Structure formats: C-alpha cells, structure tokens
C-alpha positions in Angstrom: 76.3 117.9 112.3 79.3 119.4 113.7 82.3 118.9 112.2 85.9 120.1 113.7 89.5 119.6 112.8 92.4 119.1 115.7 96.0 119.8 114.2 98.0 116.7 115.4 100.8 116.5 113.0 102.6 117.9 110.3 100.9 117.4 106.7 104.0 115.1 105.8 103.4 113.1 109.0 100.3 110.9 107.4 97.7 110.1 110.4 96.4 107.0 109.0 94.3 104.5 111.2 92.6 105.3 114.3 91.4 103.8 117.2 90.0 104.4 120.8 92.2 103.0 123.6 91.9 101.6 126.9 92.8 104.8 128.5 90.5 106.6 126.9 92.5 108.7 124.8 92.7 108.5 120.7 95.8 106.6 119.2 96.5 106.9 115.8 99.2 105.9 113.1 101.3 108.2 111.2 102.4 106.2 108.4 104.7 108.4 106.6 106.6 109.6 109.6 107.0 106.5 111.5 104.9 107.5 114.4 102.2 106.7 116.8 100.3 109.2 118.4 98.2 109.8 121.1 95.4 112.6 121.7 93.1 112.6 124.5 89.9 114.6 123.2 90.5 118.4 124.7 93.9 117.5 125.4 97.2 118.3 123.5 98.6 115.5 121.0 101.7 113.2 121.8 103.5 111.0 119.8 106.2 108.1 120.0 108.7 107.8 117.4 109.4 104.2 115.6 111.9 103.9 113.0 110.8 106.4 110.3 110.5 104.1 107.2 108.6 101.5 109.2 105.0 102.5 108.0 102.9 101.9 110.7 99.2 101.3 109.2 96.1 99.7 111.3 96.2 100.2 115.3 93.9 98.6 117.4 93.2 97.9 121.5 94.9 94.2 122.2 93.3 91.8 125.0 96.2 92.7 127.0 95.5 96.4 127.3 98.0 97.6 124.9 98.0 98.9 121.5 98.6 96.5 118.6 100.0 97.6 115.4 101.0 96.7 112.0 104.4 98.3 109.7 103.5 97.5 106.5 107.4 98.5 105.2 109.2 97.0 108.0 107.3 93.6 108.0 106.9 93.8 111.8 103.8 93.4 114.3 104.3 96.7 117.0 102.9 96.9 120.5 102.6 100.1 122.3 101.8 100.1 126.0 99.9 103.2 127.2 102.5 104.7 128.6 104.5 104.4 125.4 106.6 101.7 125.6 107.3 99.9 122.2 108.2 96.5 121.6 108.5 95.1 117.8 108.2 91.7 116.9 109.5 90.6 113.3 107.7 88.8 111.2 109.2 85.2 109.4 110.2 87.1 106.4 110.5 90.8 104.8 108.2 90.2 101.9 104.6 90.1 104.4 103.3 93.7 104.5 101.2 93.8 107.0 98.2 95.8 106.9 94.8 94.9 108.9 95.0 93.7 112.5 92.6 92.9 115.0 91.9 91.3 118.1 90.4 87.8 118.2 88.5 85.8 120.4 91.0 83.4 121.4 93.1 86.0 123.1 95.5 86.9 120.2 95.7 89.3 117.4 95.2 88.3 114.1 96.4 90.3 110.8 96.4 90.4 107.0 100.0 89.7 105.2 98.9 91.9 101.9 102.1 90.9 99.9 102.2 87.0 101.1 98.3 85.7 100.6 98.6 84.6 104.4 96.4 85.4 107.6 98.8 86.1 110.6 98.0 85.4 114.0 100.2 86.7 117.0 100.2 85.9 120.8 100.3 88.7 123.4 104.2 87.2 123.8 104.8 87.5 120.4 104.7 84.2 118.9 103.7 84.3 115.3 101.9 81.5 113.0 100.8 82.0 109.6 98.0 80.5 107.5 98.2 80.5 103.5 95.1 81.9 101.7 93.7 79.3 99.2 93.8 82.0 96.5 96.8 83.9 95.5 97.4 87.9 94.8 94.4 88.2 96.3 95.6 91.2 98.4 94.2 90.8 102.1 93.7 93.9 103.7 91.5 94.7 106.5 90.3 92.5 109.2 87.8 92.1 112.0 86.2 89.6 114.8 82.6 88.7 114.0 80.0 87.7 116.2 80.2 84.1 115.1 83.8 83.4 116.6 85.4 83.7 113.3 87.5 86.6 111.7 86.7 88.4 108.8 88.6 89.8 106.4 88.5 91.9 102.9 90.4 90.5 100.0 91.5 93.7 98.1 92.6 91.9 94.6 90.7 88.9 95.2 87.3 91.0 94.9 86.0 88.8 97.9 85.5 88.6 101.8 87.2 85.9 103.5 86.5 84.0 106.9 89.0 82.0 109.1 88.0 80.4 111.9 89.8 79.7 115.3 90.7 76.1 113.4 92.4 77.9 110.9 89.7 76.7 108.2 89.2 79.6 105.4 85.6 80.3 103.5 86.0 82.7 100.6 82.6 84.6 99.5 83.5 86.6 96.5 81.4 89.9 95.6 78.4 90.4 93.6 80.3 93.6 91.6 83.2 92.9 89.5 86.6 94.6 90.5 85.2 96.6 93.6 88.4 96.2 95.5 86.9 95.8 99.2 89.5 97.8 101.8 87.8 98.8 105.5 85.6 95.9 107.3 84.1 96.3 110.7 81.1 94.4 112.7 78.1 95.6 112.9 75.9 95.6 115.9 73.4 93.8 114.1 75.6 91.0 113.9 76.5 91.0 110.3 79.8 92.4 108.6 80.0 95.9 106.9 82.7 96.6 104.4 83.7 99.4 101.7 84.2 99.0 98.1 87.1 101.4 97.3 86.8 101.2 93.7 83.0 100.4 93.1 81.8 103.3 95.3 79.6 100.8 97.6 78.7 99.8 100.6 78.7 96.3 101.4 76.9 93.8 104.0 78.0 90.4 104.7 75.8 88.2 107.1 77.6 85.3 109.0 76.0 82.9 106.4 77.5 84.7 103.7 74.7 86.1 102.0 75.8 89.4 100.7 73.8 92.9 100.1 75.4 96.2 98.5 74.3 99.3 99.0 75.9 102.2 95.9 77.2 105.8 97.3 75.6 108.4 96.0 78.7 109.5 94.7 80.1 106.2 92.9 83.7 107.9 92.8 83.9 108.7 96.3 86.3 106.1 97.1 85.2 104.9 100.7 88.0 103.7 102.7 87.3 102.8 106.4 84.2 102.0 108.0 83.2 101.5 111.8 80.2 101.1 114.1 79.0 104.2 115.7 76.9 104.2 118.9 73.8 105.2 116.8 72.9 102.1 115.6 75.0 102.8 112.0 78.2 102.2 110.5 80.2 105.2 109.6 82.9 105.3 107.0 85.4 107.6 105.2 85.3 108.6 101.7 88.8 109.1 100.5 88.3 110.6 97.3 85.4 112.7 98.0 86.7 114.6 101.3 83.7 113.2 103.2 82.1 111.0 106.0 79.5 109.1 105.8 76.8 106.7 107.8 74.4 103.7 106.6 71.7 102.5 108.8 70.7 98.9 108.6 68.3 99.5 106.0 70.9 100.9 103.9 70.2 104.6 104.3 73.3 106.7 103.6 73.8 110.3 105.2 77.2 112.0 103.8 79.1 114.9 105.3 81.6 117.1 104.0 84.6 117.6 106.0 85.8 121.5 106.4 89.4 121.7 104.9 89.1 120.7 100.8 91.4 117.7 100.2 91.8 116.7 103.8 92.1 112.8 102.8 90.4 111.1 105.5 91.3 107.4 106.0 90.6 105.4 109.4 87.4 106.4 111.6 86.5 105.1 114.8 84.0 106.1 117.7 85.9 107.9 120.1 85.8 108.0 123.9 83.7 111.2 124.2 81.1 109.3 121.4 81.7 111.4 118.7 83.0 109.9 115.6 86.8 110.6 114.8 88.6 110.2 111.9 92.4 110.5 110.8 93.2 113.0 108.1 96.3 112.9 106.2 96.7 116.4 106.0 97.7 116.3 109.9 94.5 115.9 111.5 91.8 114.8 113.5 88.6 115.2 112.8 85.6 115.2 115.1 82.3 114.5 113.7 79.1 114.7 116.3 75.8 115.5 116.5 74.9 119.5 117.3 73.6 119.6 120.4 69.9 119.4 120.7 69.4 117.2 117.9 69.4 113.8 116.4 72.3 112.2 113.9 70.4 111.8 110.7 69.0 108.9 110.1 
C-alpha cells in the first residue's frame, strides 16, 4: 500500500470533508478557516474564501453539476460551481447546525440539522423544507442515498440509523451496541448501507430491510469517523483517533494502514478521480491511498 501526503492548506485551516467533483478534481472543506479547496491530482491546490466563521463541513456533488456543502456555524447551505462562484442559502432559523448533505433520487439535496432534530431538503434553486424527527436530542449527522430510493442517516446521540423516504416518512433502527455514536454513512456496492461507530470502535452494516451487523475494529479506541466505497468492492474508512485508514470487505475482513505523519487527524474520505482513495487530514493535507503498482489491494 502506498500512502502519500500533499499539503493543501495551513495546519490551522482544518481540511475536513472531501469529495470528487464533476470536473475530476478533489473538493474539500476547511472547517476552521471558512474555505472550500480544490485539487486536481498532480496539480496545485486552489481555495475559495467563505465567511471565516461559517464552518463548512460536508461537501458533495449536486445533481446540477455544482458542489453543495453545509455551513455548520452559519446555519446555511452553500453551493459552489466548478469555476468558483459561491451562492449561500440561509436556513429558516439560526439554530439548525447543518452537517451531513447528500444528493437524493428526487433531484434535490437532503441534509441533517444536528441541533434541531430535523432532516432538511433543498432544491437546486434554494427552496428549503424541513421534516422533524420522531426523537429528540438525536443529533442527526451524516446522510446518504440508499439503493431503495430513500435517504439514510446516522443519529449520533440517538444511537440509531434512520431512513426518510421521498414521502417524508421516517423509520428509526436502534443499534445493537449501546452508546455507539454512529457518524459517517455511505451506500455500499452490495446494496446495503455501511456506517462507522465512533464511540464503539466498530463498522456497521444495515440492509434496506433494517437488519444490522456490527464488525469490531482491531483497535476499539480508533474512533472511526467517515466511510466511503472504493472501486475494489471494499468500504474505506478513517480512524481519526488512531491516525489510520482502513477498509472492510463484504464478509467483514478488515485491513488498516498507518498514515505517514503522526497525529494527522484523518476525517473525510472519498474515491478520487484517479482511482485512489483520498482522505482529508486536519493538519492541512490530503493523503492519497493506493495499491502499490503490480500488487492488488489487501482483502
């Protein structure tokens, strides 16, 4: 396994989430400095300034060919085109704490409101609607589209996985492990949803039928944070508390890999335009994780 780090910002900027844009570039948020960054693998990084106190968190490609992101501190949803034009949409109140965001099957973006126990929906022209959760204090976090046409999300303090349909009907699936604190979630190539349990040190899988399986990590104190599918049939995740990235196969086989710089604080992870996995490091860098030429990925 080859892991290379590329400096893209200062250590105080805090690269946080990362995604591959429609322009075959890596786009990432800088949560501490209020910037959106862009890197074409092999090129020089660029960044676009927002309000320094806006706290941009998760970023995804939208159905309109732009990048959409949450502004956790400013209680807004942002949109940036591939040429850097930014538009920001305020939420109905300044107590929402938007965090996760994902494109839905209906042509809109769906997002979580951590501080308001709501799931939000925003159209590409900026119209916002909100759906209250059936539980309080649940801290809805990451969200993703499932293969069943619904949006699936983690309830970090509710210790559950939720689903919202396009009809706004919500189902909540409690986790088997108490106080597991799920955070990241992504759709697997097996049709299930895979998620990380930051407090329990486990990777979880939930089928669209609601059946949950949990896989303990070798290091239960690793604090897994984000998860994304690779092109190798495995789910790749970050271990924020252990300075590692790891992968899990459909049968639960887990491999982990140390990052080169101690204390680099890996957060978001995504499949890059070059076929490698890229993770955002809060120390001001992106790490590229790839199989060594001539060898296959472990698994």
